N, C-alpha and C positions, 0 to 999 in steps of 0.2 A: 509610369514609363518603365519598361522592363530593362534588365541589365544590358542586353545586347544593344539596345538603342543608345543607352548611356555610353557604352564603350565606343560605339561608332561615332558619336558626337565628340567624345574626348579625343579619339584618334584623328578626326578631321581637324580639330583645333590644333593639335600637336603638329600635324603635317603643314597646316597653313602657317603656323608660327615659325616652323623650321625653314620653310621656303622664303618667308619674309626676311629672316635673318640672313639667309644665303644670298638673296637678291640684293638686299640692302638698298632699296629704292623707295622714293616717296609714292611711286605709282603702285606699290605692293605693300601697303601698311600692315603692321603686325596686328594680331588679335588684341593686344594690350592697347594699341593706339585707337583701334576701332571702338572698343568698349569705352575707352576714356572719352572719345569724341561723342559717343552715344550719351554718356552721362552728362556731358556739357550741354548738349542740345535739350536733354530732358530737364536740366536745371533752369534753362532760360525760358522754358515753356513753349518754344517755337515748334519743337518736334511733336508735342502732344496735340497742339492745335491742328497742324497739317495732317497728322495721323488720324485725328477724329474726322476731318473733312473727307479724307480718302475712304475711311471705313464706312462712312455714311453713304457715299456713292456706291461702294461695293455692295452694301446691304440692299439698297434700293434696286440696283441693276440685277443682283442675284435673285432677289425675291420675285421681281416681275418676270424675269427670264424663266425661272423654275415653274411658276404658275402657268405661263403661256406654253412652255415646252411640254409639261406633263399633260395639259389639257389636249393639245394638238397631237401629241404622241399617242395618247390613249385612243383618240378618234381615228387616227390613221391605222392603229393596230387592230381595231375591231371592225373597221369598214374598208373594204377593198376599193370602193368608189372614191372615198375621201383620200385614201392612200394614193391612188392614181392622180387625183386632182392636185394634191400638194407635192407630189414627188419631184416635179421639175423645180419648184421653188426651193425645196429642201436641198437638192443637189446644188442649185445655184448659191444658196446661202452658205453651204459648207465650203464652197470653193472660192468665194470672194474674199480677198485678203482683208484683214482687219484694218489695215492702214487706209485702204480705199474707202471702206465704210465710214471711218472716222472723218476723213477729209471731205467726203460728199455730204455727210450730216452737218459738218461745220459750215460748209458753203451754203447749204439749203436753209439752215436754221440759225446760223450765226454762232459766235463763240459763247455758247450758253451751256448751262448744266443740262438743260433738256436735250440739246444736240449730243452732248457727251454721253449721257445715259442711254439715249436712243441708239447710238452707234454700238455701245457695248451689248445691249439687249439683242439687237438685230444680228450681231456677229455670233452670239453664243446660244440663242434659242435653237438653231438647227441641231447642234450637238446633243442637247437634251432631248429633242424630239426623236432623234435616231435611237438613242438608248431606250427610251420609254416605249417607242413603237416596237422594237425588237422584243422587249420584255413582255409586252401585251400579246404579241403573236406567239410567244413561247409558253403561255399559261396552259395549265392542264384543264381542258374543256370538261373532262369527266366530273370534276368537282362542281362546275357550274350546272351541269345536267343533273347531278345529284341534288343540288339545292332546289332546282326546278321541280324535281319529282316530289320533294317534301314540302313544296309550296312555300319556300322561304321567300320573303318579300324582296323586291328588287333592291331596296336600300340596304338590307342586311347582306344580300348576296354580293353587292358591290364592295361594301366596307369589310366584310368578314371572310369572303371567299376570293373575290377578284383582286382587290387592292393588295392584300398581303402577298400575293404571288409575284407582284411586280415591285415590291419594296426593295429587293436587292438592286434592281435596275435604277430605281429612283435614287437610292443612296450612292450608287456608282456615278450617276449623273450629278448629284450634289457635290461630291468630292471633285470630280473633273471640272465642273463649271466654276466652282469656287476658286480652284487653283488657276484657271484660265482668266476668269473675270478680273481678279485683282491685278493681274499683269496687264490686261488691256486697259483697265482704268488708269494705271500709271502712264501708259502711252497717251491716252486721251488727255490727261492732265499736262503731260509734257508738251503736247502740241497746241493746246488751246485754252488752258485754264490758268488762273492767277493764284491758285492755292492748291494744297494737296501734296502728297509725297512726290508724285511725278513732276510737279512744278518745281519743287525744291531740288530734285535731282538734276533738272535741266539747268538750274541756277549754279549748282555746284560744278556741273560739267563745264560751264563757261569759264570757271576759274581753275579747272583741272584739279578740283578738290576730291580726290578719290576716297579719302578717309571718310568724309561726311556722306558721300554717296553710299558707301558700304554701311555706315552707321544707320542711316535712315532706312536702308533696305533691310538691315538686320532687325530693326524695331518692328517693321511690318511683318517679316517672316515669323518672328516670335509670336505676334498676335495671331497669325493664321494657324500656327502650330497649336496654340492654346485653344482656338476654336475647334480644331480637329480633335484634340484629345479630351476636351472637357464639355463639348457640345455635341459634335457629330457622332463620336463613338458611343456615348451613353444613349443617344437617340437610336442609333443602329441596334444596340443591344436590346433596347426596349421593344422595338418593333419586330425584332427577330424572335421574340418570345412565342409567337403563334406556332412556330415549328414544334 
């Protein structure tokens, strides 16, 4: 993490702490109170359990959404007919509120993990499709034609010429979908699950326990930041080496 990011984090903490002291209210806890509450929940093991449950749902929904989104996005990018065929469904998917999708899935399939994950996947696949489709349409065709002239196999052309050109769009979709999916998963858990970070936040809300709400949220944000810095960025640097 570079110095600028460290400074911005420290500045945010100082501002938050200063506001909490000025407000002096239980609905705006200090950084010290939030961290202390976080340590307490970590100590009793409750936070780790629910964090693990939520991360599992995020991973499953994210993986399936990315696979489906990339596949359909590439198909729509290379084929005008397929693009026209799925365009209406894509626009529909982009504009249906996540809350509607969640409620409908729970009504159709019950308050189950399957319904919860399905709602998240349905809601986020269109965003991935759009990014990948536009990336596919923007590739340099001359490189594909050059590979064809030199009789490069279709497999090598796809993995060494075609796919590297849409890596930036795939990585952009990865970051965007991950940041959105974990938020939707929390809503799904809040509305219809009996475990996970979202469920615990709903319980704390009933008791107006804002400190624990922020503590649980902080724990999850820290995990997402670690994934971003130690998994996604190294992968991005590695796949960008083709340039």
